N, C-alpha and C positions, 0 to 999 in steps of 0.2 A: 335699784330702787331711785338713783339720780334720772334714769331715763324716762321712767315711769313719771317722776315729778315734773320732768319738761313736757311730758305728754298731756301731764292735767293741766298743766299751765296753760299751755297752748290751746286746749279745748276751751279753757274759761275764756281766754282772750279773743276766742273765733266766736264764743257763743253757741247756743243751740237751738236748733229749727223747733219752735214750738208750735206752729201753724205749719202743715205741709198741704200741698196740692201735688196729685198727681193726675196729668192728664194723658189719656191713650188714645190716639187718632187710630182706631181699628183700620188697617190696611195701608196707612199712610205712611209711605216710603220717601224718599229725598225727592224723588219727582213729582209726586203729588204735592209736596209744600212748594217745589218751585214753579210748577205749574200754577199754582193759586198765584206765587206773586209776581210769574210772568204774563199772567192775565190782569192782573190789576195794572198792571204799566200799559199792557198793551190797550185797554179800553179807554186810556187816557192819550193814546196815539204814542206811545214813548217804546222804544227797545230798549229792556232791561226789567228790573224786578221792583217792585215797590214792596217792602217786607210788610210782614204781619207783625203782628204785637207778640208772638213767641217767638218769632224766627229772629226777632231783635234781641232776646235774651243774650247776656254776655259770654256764656259757656254753652259750649256745642261738643257733641259728639257724635261718633258713626257706632251703630250698635247691631252685633251680630244676633240672628235670630233663630239659628236652626235648635231642634229640640233634640233628645238624646238617641231617638231612634229615627228620625228623619232629617236629611239636610234642608227639608222647607217643614217649618211648622205650623199647626195648626193654631186656632186662637185659645183653645185650652189649654195646650202646652205652652204657648207663648204666654199667655196671662197669667198661668202659674208661676214660670219663671221670673216674670215682673213683680208677682204678688207675694213671692216666699225665697225668692233668691236660689232656688232649686229646679234642677231640669227634670222633665219628665217626658214620658211617652205623648205621641198625639192622642188626644181624644180624652186623656186623664186631667181630672181638675183637683187640685189640692194634695196630691198623692204623689209618692215616687212611681218610677216604673213599674215598680212590683206589684202596683195596683191596689197596694193593701196598706202601706205605711203612711199615715196622713202626715202632711208637713205644715206647719204654721208660718204666716208671713207677716209683713209689716202692719196690716190691720189689726189682727188678733194681738200682736205685741204693744202697740200704740193703746189698744183698750185695756191690756194688761197692765199699762204704765199710768193709767187714769186718763186718757185722752178721749175724746168723743170720735166717734167714727162714721163718715157718710162714704155710700156708694152709688154712684148714679150712672146712667146710659140714656142714649136716646134709643136703645132697643128693649128688648126684655128683661127684667131685673133678674131672673134667672138663666140669661145666656150666659156663653161661656166666659167673657171676659169680666162681666162682674161678679160671676160666680166664682173664679180664681180667688178671690178676697175672703171667701168666707166658706165655701164649701169643699167637700173630700170626698169624693165620686169617682170611681174607675171608668165613667161613660159619661159624657157632657150632655147626652142626651135624657139623660135620669132627671127630667125637669121637675117633677112632682118632689123627688128625695131633696134636690137641691134648695128646692123652695121650703121644704121643712127645716133644713139646716139655715136656711137665711132667717126664719123666724125664730129659729133656737138661739141665732149667734148675739143677740144683744145688743147688736150695733145701733146707733142712735138714728139713722136715716138712711133711707133708702129712695130711689126714684127712678122711673124708667116709663116705658110705655104700657107695659102689663106685667102679667105672670104667665109665661107658657104653662099649659097642662096644669091649670091651677085647680082642675075638678078632677077628682080621682075617676079611675075607670069604674064603668057600672058594676055592681054587685058587691063592691066593698062597704065599709059603714065608716070610712075615713072623713074626717074634715076637710073642704076644701082650704087652699093656701090662704086664700083671705079671712077665713074663718081662724085657721091656724095662727096667723100673725095678730089678730085681734085678742085671740087666748094668750098670747106672749106678749100683749101690752101694747102693740101698734096700732096708732090710729090711722087710716088709710082715707087720703084726700083724694077724690078725683077731678083733676083739672086745676088751673091756676086760682080762679075765682074760690073753689073751694078748700084750696090750699089757704088764702089769704083769711077765710074764716075760722079755718082749724089750728092755724100754725102755733098757737099759745096754748094748746088744748092738752099736749102730751110730750112727754120728753123723748117719747119713742114715734117715728112717722115715716109712712110710705106716700109717697106721692106717685100717682099715675096719672096717666092723660085721661081726658074725660071718657064718660061712658058712652057718648055719642061717637065718638073718634075711634074708640076702641071697638066698635061694632062694625065700623068701615074696615078697620085694620089693626088688631092689638098686637100685632108682632113689632111695630116700631111707631114711633112718632113721624108725621110725614117728612119728607126732604125738604129741604130750606125752600126749593122753586116749585113745591106743592102747596106751600104753608098757607093755610085759610085764617081768616080771622079767628082767633079763640083757640086754634091748635097750640099745645104745649110746645115749648121750644127748649133747645139744650142750655141757652143763655137763662131762660126762668128756672130751669131745675138747678142750675149752678146757684143762682142767687137764691134759691130757695135753701140749699145746703147751707150755704155760708151762713145765712140769718139763723137759721136752726142749728147748726154747731156754735154758733157765738153765743147764741141764748142760754147755752148749756154751760157756759164757762165760769159762773159761780159754783159750778159742781164738778168740773171738769179740769183737766189740767193742758190745755191745747187741744188740736185736733188734727185729725188725716180724713184726707177727702180726695176719691178718686172719680173723675169724670170719663165717661167714655164716648167717643165721638163714634159710635158704631156703624153709621150709616155711610161713612167714606168707604169703608169696606164692601157693603152692599152696593153701593155705585160702581166701585171699581170690580167687582165680580161681574156687573151687568155689563160694562165697558160703556157707563152711562157718563157722560161729560159735566153731567150736574155733580160729580165729585169735586170740582172747583168751587162750588158755594158751599158744600159740606165742609170743604177745608177752613174756608173764609167763616161759617158759621161758627165751626168750634173754636176758630180764634176770638168770636167774640164772647165764647162762653169764657175763656182764657183771660181776657179784660177784665170780668168780674173779680177774677183770682188776684188780678194785677192792681186792680184799685185797693183791693183788701192790702196786697204788699205794701203798696205805697203810704198805707197807713201805719202797718207795722214793718217797716224794713228790717228791723234787727231782730225780729223773732220768725220770718215766714221764709219757705222756701217753695218754689213753683217748679215741678220738673214735667215738661211734655215731651212724650215719645209715643212708640208705637210698638204693637205687638209682632208686626211683620208688613211685608208690602204686600199688595193685591194688585194683579193684574198685567205685571212687567210692563207698567207704563214707559211711554218713550215720547220725548217732544222731538219732532223732525221725522221725516219718512223721503223726501225727496227736494232736491235743489236748493238745499240749506235756506228754507223758508220756514217762518211760523206763523201762523194767523189765528192766534186764539183771541182775538177780539172777537170773531163768530160766535164764540160760546156766550156773548151776552146776549143773544136773541132766542137762546133756551129758555123757555118760561115754563116748562112742564118737563118732568122726569121721563124718561122712555116707559117706564111701568105705567106712568097715568097716561101716556099717549095711547098705549095699548088699550086700557079702559075706555078712552074715550072713542077708538076707531070700533071698539066691539060695540060700544052704544049705538054708533051710526049703523052699525051694520044690523042689529036688533029691529031699528027702526025703519030699515030699507031704505034709509037713505044716504048709503055709502056709495055714492057716486063718484066719480075722480076729482070732480070738480069740488065738491065738498072736503076730500082728502086732501087735493091741493090747496084748499083754504085754512084747513088745519094746520099743514105745515109751513105755511106763511105765518098765522098767527104765533104758534109756539117756537117755531126755530128759525124763522124768518128768511125760510127759503125761497128762492127767486125774488123776493123783495129786498132783502137787507144782505142774504148771502146767496153770491152768485152760484149757480150750479151748469155744468155743463151739459149739452144735449144727451149725451152718454149717460151721465148721472140720473136725468130727468127720465130717460126710458126705460132703466134700469128700476125706477121706481113706480114706473108704470106699469112694467111687466109682474112685478111682485104684487102689486094693487090688484091685477085681474087674477094673479094665480090663488092669492088670499080668497079673493072673492069668489071664484072656483071652487073653494074648498082642496086645491092641490098645492097650497103652499106647505113649507116646512116649518116646524118650530124650532128655535133654539133654546134649550133649557140651561138656566145657569143656576148657582148655589140657591139663589134667593126668588127667582122670578123665570117665567117662560114667555119669549116674545114671541109673535108670529113672524113670518118672513119680512111682512112690510115692515114694522117697527124696527127689527134689527137691521134693517137695511137702513131705516133712517139715522141710527146710532153711527152706523157704520159709514155713511158719506158726511155726515156732520163730522167725523174725525179726519176723511180726507181733505175735507176743506180748512179744517184748522191744522191739518200736517202732523196729527199727533196718531201714534201706533200703539196697540196692545200686544203683548208676547204670549197670554194666557189668561184662561177665565178665571183660575185659581190664585193661590198665593206664590210668591217667588222667594229666592234667597237672596234678594238685595238688601242692602243695609238699609236700616230706618235711622232718622235722626234722633237725637235728644237734645233738647233745649234747656236750661235751667237759671235761673236768677235766685238770689237772696242768700240767706244763711246755710252755707255748706254747698253753694251751688259749684265751688270751684272743683268739688269732686268730680263732676260729670265733664270730661273733656277725653279728648284722642279717641282711642277705639275701644269699645267695651265689648263685655257680652251681657246678654239680656240680664242673665242672673246679678249683674253687678250693680242695676239699676236699683234694685231692692236693698242690696247690701248697703249702698252707700247712703240710701235715704235714712235706713237703719242707724248708721253711723254718724249721720248728720242730727240726727234727732236724741241720739241715745236710748233708741227704743229697742236694742240689739237682743236684749235678756226680758221683755216686757215689764213685770212688775218693778218698781223700784225699791 
């Protein structure tokens, strides 16, 4: 009894985290963070690092990411571990490895305890990582079923690019996921401007990118380097989420918000150096939470972590040199470069001179970034092979690159002196950074399941309803 009293007094003295932010940089290993910081120093002509906002948080841990059936996790099992504190098999969401037993996590327990809940991402709302916080399915590709569970969750805010497989297969008489969400009381805003008009109209809201953007690509919001005026950003998504959840505080007791920087993973799968900008872009979203923390330092907890590392990224490949400053001249993703080259081919204007002009404009080749004669010749050879229909494609998880675009990204990595070990995930440690009430719980070496458990202990949401 005396021990319990001491524990209770200690908890009261430390306070309870009432407002909780959990940011997940999908695929963001230690080196992804380190490369972003080293890049920020390099563009200023300095050797060393320039810290991001979240990497400056006072508490830091290294997190193991293995799933229960593989040494290397996928996003479903990794997300489930972070969301529920339980291991599962790769491909499974919100269930144990038996693919039958559902498990509830921190978002559900926060809701049961009377807190508002928001789930946001830069990819689709029913993709693996966000779905781990509300869905219970044996296969992460059951997008329609996941979407129905999203609508039934009763969570207060969702945001992302769109909903995958929103329209059921032909022959059925089922509602679309948009209709189902509206039937469950959700208002849907398409784009930032529409959100501004609708934000006070409903207690439950879904923010998706604009319909025109979704016609171009409904799988994700654009990479930061591809962003055009009017495109929805992860920072805007986070701002909208905070504003919505704060507005509910007359009815709710605190909030839990998960925000995923999903395209860090996509860039790493494609070996695209624009991953640097994706990490920096997620840091901008974290700054929204940090601004909130500074206003409520005694009630707020921010945790920034990842579900796994992607790409086996390493900095340095020869001669103890690193030239990350060359990455500042990339102004388009490798995926978007492929589209630009295809457009040249369609118009019949795909001469080597036009291709050379594109690579100067978007990657600084020859102009800002020095290429050897051997590298130039490799590019010309790849150009000729693609133009003659003899080139080979490189297919990664989220995109397919022709021989020329794949070589552009490889030569850029050579110039930066960066190497990749895999097109898939690795078993590398991922970082965890924390600040605020209960942040001291996140230190040393942790298993991914402990992230959720420590969040629950810091909030008092372990058992849901009070």
